[in-house]
C-alpha positions in Angstrom: 47.9 22.5 -6.2 45.2 24.1 -8.3 44.2 27.6 -7.7 40.5 26.3 -7.3 41.7 24.2 -4.5 43.5 27.1 -2.7 40.6 29.3 -2.9 38.1 26.5 -2.1 35.9 27.6 -4.9 32.6 25.9 -5.9 34.2 24.3 -8.9 36.5 22.8 -6.4 33.8 21.4 -4.1 32.2 20.0 -7.4 35.3 18.2 -8.4 36.0 17.0 -4.7 32.7 15.4 -4.9 33.0 13.4 -8.1 34.7 10.3 -6.3 32.1 9.9 -3.8 29.6 10.5 -6.7 31.3 7.6 -8.5 30.5 5.3 -5.5 27.0 6.7 -4.7 26.1 6.0 -8.5 27.5 2.3 -8.0 25.4 2.2 -4.8 22.3 3.4 -6.6 22.8 0.7 -9.2 23.1 -1.7 -6.4 19.9 -0.6 -4.9 17.8 -0.3 -7.9 19.0 -3.6 -9.6 20.5 -6.0 -7.3 17.2 -7.3 -5.7 15.2 -6.9 -8.8 17.7 -9.0 -10.7 18.2 -11.7 -8.2 14.3 -12.0 -7.9 13.3 -11.8 -11.4 16.0 -13.2 -13.5 17.7 -15.6 -11.1 14.5 -16.4 -9.2 15.7 -16.1 -5.6 13.4 -15.9 -2.8 13.0 -13.0 -0.3 15.4 -14.8 2.3 18.0 -15.8 -0.3 17.9 -12.2 -1.7 18.6 -11.1 2.1 21.5 -13.4 2.4 23.0 -12.1 -0.8 22.6 -8.3 0.6 24.2 -9.5 3.9 27.4 -10.7 2.4 28.8 -7.2 1.5 28.1 -5.4 4.8 29.5 -8.4 6.6 32.9 -7.9 4.9 32.5 -4.1 5.0 32.6 -4.4 9.0 36.1 -5.3 8.5 37.0 -3.7 5.3 35.7 0.0 5.9 37.7 0.3 9.4 40.9 -1.5 8.0 41.0 0.8 4.8 40.3 3.7 7.0 43.2 3.0 9.3 45.7 2.2 6.6 44.7 5.2 4.6 45.4 7.5 7.7 48.9 5.9 7.9 50.2 5.3 4.1 51.1 7.5 1.2 51.7 6.0 -2.3 50.7 6.9 -5.8 50.8 10.6 -4.8 48.1 10.3 -2.2 46.8 9.0 1.1 43.3 8.6 -0.2 43.9 8.2 -4.0 45.2 4.7 -4.3 41.9 3.4 -2.6 39.6 5.6 -4.5 41.3 4.3 -7.8 41.3 0.7 -6.8 37.8 0.7 -5.6 36.5 2.5 -8.8 38.2 0.0 -11.1 36.8 -3.0 -9.2 33.3 -1.6 -8.8 33.1 -1.1 -12.5 34.2 -4.7 -13.2 31.5 -6.1 -10.6 28.8 -4.0 -12.3 29.6 -5.7 -15.5 29.3 -9.1 -13.8 25.9 -8.2 -12.0 23.7 -9.1 -15.0 26.0 -12.1 -16.0 26.2 -14.1 -12.8 24.5 -16.9 -14.7 27.1 -17.0 -17.4 30.1 -16.7 -14.8 28.4 -19.8 -12.9 28.5 -21.8 -16.2 31.9 -20.6 -17.0 33.2 -21.6 -13.6 31.3 -24.9 -13.6 29.1 -24.2 -10.7 25.4 -25.2 -10.7 24.3 -23.1 -8.0 23.9 -19.3 -8.7 23.6 -18.3 -4.9 27.5 -18.8 -4.7 28.4 -16.8 -7.5 25.8 -14.0 -6.8 27.2 -13.8 -3.1 30.6 -13.5 -4.4 29.7 -10.7 -7.2 27.6 -9.0 -4.5 30.4 -9.2 -1.9 33.0 -8.0 -4.3 30.9 -5.0 -5.4 30.1 -4.0 -1.8 33.6 -4.2 -0.7 34.8 -2.2 -3.7 32.1 0.4 -2.9 33.1 0.4 0.7 36.9 0.5 -0.1 36.5 3.7 -2.0 33.7 5.4 -0.1 35.7 5.8 3.0 38.6 7.7 1.3 36.1 9.6 -0.8 34.6 11.0 2.2 37.7 11.4 4.3 39.6 13.3 1.6 36.8 16.2 1.9 37.9 16.4 5.7 41.4 16.3 4.7 41.5 19.1 2.4 38.8 21.5 4.1 38.9 23.5 7.3 36.4 22.9 10.1 33.0 24.4 10.4 31.2 26.1 7.5 33.6 25.1 5.0 33.5 21.4 5.8 29.7 21.5 6.0 29.7 22.9 2.6 32.1 20.1 1.3 29.7 17.4 2.5 26.4 19.2 1.5 28.2 19.7 -2.0 29.0 15.8 -2.1 25.4 15.0 -1.7 24.1 17.6 -4.1 26.5 16.3 -7.0 26.2 12.7 -6.0 22.5 12.9 -5.3 21.9 14.4 -8.8 23.8 11.6 -10.6 21.9 9.2 -8.1 18.7 10.5 -9.6 20.1 10.2 -13.0 20.5 6.5 -12.3 17.0 6.0 -11.3 15.6 7.7 -14.2 17.7 5.8 -16.6 16.6 2.5 -14.8 13.0 3.6 -15.0 13.1 4.7 -18.8 15.7 2.6 -20.3 15.8 -0.4 -17.8 18.2 -1.6 -15.4 20.4 -3.4 -17.8 21.1 -0.1 -19.6 21.5 1.6 -16.3 24.3 -0.9 -15.4 26.3 -0.1 -18.7 25.9 3.7 -18.0 27.1 3.2 -14.4 30.0 1.2 -15.6 31.4 4.4 -17.5 30.5 6.9 -14.9 31.9 4.8 -11.9 35.3 4.5 -13.8 35.5 8.0 -14.9 34.4 9.7 -11.8 36.7 7.6 -9.5 39.7 7.7 -11.5 40.1 11.3 -13.3 39.3 13.8 -10.2 41.9 12.1 -8.1 44.9 13.3 -10.3 43.7 17.1 -9.7 43.1 17.0 -6.1 46.1 17.7 -4.1 46.7 15.7 -1.0 49.2 16.7 1.7 51.4 14.2 3.5 51.0 16.1 6.8 47.5 16.5 7.8 47.2 20.2 8.9 44.4 22.9 8.6 44.7 26.4 7.1 42.1 27.7 9.4 39.1 26.7 11.5 35.8 28.2 12.3 36.5 29.3 15.7 40.0 30.8 15.0 41.7 28.3 17.2 45.2 27.4 16.4 46.3 24.9 13.6 48.1 22.8 16.0 44.8 22.6 18.4 42.8 21.7 15.4 45.0 18.8 14.2 45.7 17.4 17.7 42.3 17.6 19.6 41.3 14.7 21.3 38.5 12.5 19.6 35.3 12.7 21.7 34.3 9.0 21.9 31.2 9.6 24.0 29.7 11.9 21.4 30.6 9.5 18.5 29.0 6.6 20.4 25.6 8.6 20.6 26.0 9.5 17.1 26.5 6.1 15.7 23.6 4.6 17.6 21.2 7.4 16.3 22.7 6.9 12.7 22.4 3.1 13.0 18.6 3.4 13.7 18.4 5.5 10.8 19.8 2.9 8.5 17.7 0.1 9.8 14.7 1.9 8.5 16.2 2.9 5.3 17.8 -0.4 4.4 14.6 -2.2 5.2 12.8 -0.2 2.6 15.8 -0.2 0.2 16.0 -4.3 0.1 12.3 -5.2 0.3 10.3 -2.8 -1.4 9.9 -5.1 -4.4 8.0 -7.3 -2.0 5.7 -4.6 -0.8 4.9 -3.5 -4.4 4.2 -7.3 -5.3 2.1 -7.8 -2.1 0.4 -4.5 -1.1 0.0 -3.1 -4.7 -0.8 -6.6 -6.2 1.7 -5.9 -9.1 3.3 -9.0 -10.8 4.7 -7.7 -14.0 8.6 -7.8 -13.3 9.5 -4.8 -15.7 6.8 -2.7 -14.1 8.1 -3.5 -10.6 11.4 -2.4 -11.8 9.9 0.9 -13.1 8.1 1.7 -9.8 11.2 1.1 -7.7 13.2 3.2 -10.1 10.9 6.0 -10.0 10.4 5.9 -6.1 14.1 6.1 -5.6 14.5 8.9 -8.3 11.9 10.9 -6.4 13.7 10.0 -3.1 17.0 11.2 -4.5 15.7 14.3 -6.3 14.8 15.8 -3.0 18.0 14.2 -1.5 20.3 16.3 -3.8 18.4 19.4 -4.0 18.1 20.0 -0.3 21.5 19.9 1.1 23.4 22.7 -0.3 20.5 24.9 -1.1 18.2 24.3 2.0 19.9 22.3 4.8 23.3 24.2 4.8 21.5 27.6 5.3 19.3 25.9 8.2 22.4 24.5 10.0 23.8 28.0 10.1 20.8 29.2 12.0 19.9 26.1 14.3 22.8 23.9 14.0 23.6 20.7 12.4 22.1 18.2 14.9 18.8 20.0 15.2 18.5 20.2 11.6 19.2 16.7 11.1 16.9 15.4 13.8 14.1 17.3 12.2 14.7 15.9 8.8 15.1 12.2 10.3 11.6 12.9 11.9 10.0 13.9 8.6 11.3 10.9 6.8 9.7 8.8 9.6 6.5 10.7 8.7 6.9 9.8 5.0 7.1 6.2 5.9 4.1 6.3 8.3 2.0 7.7 5.6 3.0 4.8 3.3 1.8 2.4 6.0 -1.5 4.3 6.3 -1.7 3.9 2.4 -1.0 0.3 2.5 -3.8 -0.1 5.0 -6.1 1.5 2.3 -6.6 4.9 4.1 -6.0 6.9 0.9 -7.9 4.6 -1.5 -10.5 7.2 -1.9 -8.2 9.5 -3.7 -7.1 7.1 -6.2 -4.6 4.4 -7.0 -2.0 3.8 -4.3 1.1 3.8 -6.3 0.8 7.7 -6.6 0.7 7.8 -2.9 4.2 6.1 -2.6 5.7 8.7 -4.9 4.2 11.8 -3.1 5.4 10.0 0.3 8.9 9.1 -1.0 9.3 12.9 -1.6 8.6 13.6 1.9 10.9 10.8 3.0 13.5 12.3 0.9 14.0 15.2 3.2 15.3 12.9 5.6 17.4 11.2 3.1 19.0 14.5 2.0 20.2 14.8 5.7 21.1 11.3 6.5 23.6 11.0 3.4 25.2 14.6 4.1 24.9 16.0 7.6 26.4 13.1 9.8 29.7 13.2 8.0 30.3 16.9 8.9 29.0 16.2 12.3 31.1 13.2 12.8 34.4 14.8 11.8 34.1 17.6 14.1 34.2 15.1 17.2 37.7 13.5 15.4 41.1 14.1 15.5 42.0 14.9 11.9 44.8 12.5 11.9 42.3 9.8 12.5 39.6 10.8 10.0 39.9 7.5 8.1 39.8 5.2 11.0 36.7 7.0 12.6 35.0 7.1 9.1 35.5 3.3 8.8 34.0 3.0 12.3 31.3 5.4 11.4 30.3 3.1 8.7 29.8 0.4 11.1 26.4 2.2 11.9 25.5 1.5 8.3 26.6 -1.9 7.7 25.6 -3.5 11.0 22.0 -2.4 10.3 22.2 -3.8 6.9 23.2 -7.1 8.4 20.4 -6.9 10.8 17.9 -6.0 7.9 19.3 -8.9 5.8 19.7 -11.7 8.3 16.9 -11.2 10.7 14.4 -8.6 9.6 14.3 -10.2 6.1 13.5 -13.7 7.7 10.6 -11.9 9.7 9.3 -10.1 6.8 9.5 -13.3 4.7 7.2 -15.2 7.3 4.5 -12.5 7.3 1.7 -12.3 4.7 1.2 -8.6 5.3 4.3 -6.8 3.7 3.1 -3.6 5.0 5.4 -4.6 7.7 8.2 -3.4 5.7 7.4 0.3 6.1 6.1 -0.1 9.9 9.6 -1.3 10.6 10.9 1.6 8.6 8.8 4.2 10.5 9.5 2.9 14.0 13.4 2.8 13.3 13.5 6.5 11.9 11.2 7.7 14.7 13.7 6.1 17.4 16.5 7.7 15.4 15.1 11.1 15.5 14.7 10.8 19.3 18.2 9.5 19.8 19.8 12.6 17.7 18.4 14.7 20.5 21.1 13.2 22.8 24.0 14.2 20.5 25.9 17.6 21.3 25.5 20.0 18.6 28.8 21.0 16.7 27.9 24.4 15.9 31.0 26.8 15.7 31.3 29.7 18.1 30.4 31.8 15.0 27.0 30.0 14.8 26.3 29.7 18.4 
């Protein structure tokens, strides 16, 4: 074991964050480029784009839980989580290469329809991300003690991952999505493979210490708190209905509300918007949110951030209705309000993991991390299969951000029902 792991230094937290960063980078490319490529290069309509997006989450429902359960029980290639991180990273890199070559793959295989090939590529990419995301998050809980140290692990994860997420959107905005894909291939491969050989996993899941000075045996064998997990899953699920609606259909909002038809310009606006969202998302967790959680607790901090995200989306709705026209072109309002929404994004991609793992028996982290992912993939399916059809049939695409606003507001209210997981030290 490296000395930095024994001492839980900042450099270890940074290295521990790289596998998750790799998958986050792949996800950023998927978010930034998939809808854009499908609608501009392959000319799929809104409903068809939604169907392609639905393929991955549908498989992820089974994949995440299954991989989580398996990774809790097995040991090979020198680790419990390592094998799945390696496999997922390599496959994700290959699917990123395939993304802009769907038409060539279809011709090579002799298929006339691009839809089938697009679904397979999107499905495999999403499965690869899902296969790896669970272990990259579970390994943080495996090698850190409960309490402040674990919160630090997940906030560092989001800081490092978020920084590279912003880098992804900046590359997309300045150099184009195709160059972004090739940069992503390299980063995803390196960050998912190299760090795993320097992070020491233990065959026996134990903890060195806990935040409330309870015994090691008590920390490892505590009973999983199912009622609190169900509350958390429901609250997190509504967050993702709002977030995913924006991710998948923002291109339609830009085309309809902002009346922009140039494909390259649309891609640039999307990339800048997501770069701003993720800039706030990576700056806040370690520097701002972690200190706040020590004062008011994780759940209350998270609830306030989610409510702020709902406010950011509401302001975009009002902008779409022309309320801010007197101040200039609406596109700049999107950028400003995306920054406000970024406060919620910073919390959504960091704090729930720390909150969730404190409700779970450590020996079941992978399983429940997979189940936790259902609160992400089920909303993705709802958005792709049902909300997408609704949005497609409505002329006013401002509905996209109305749905996002309402969903985030409901989520903030539901987080009030979740028990705070502050340690005795912070209580």
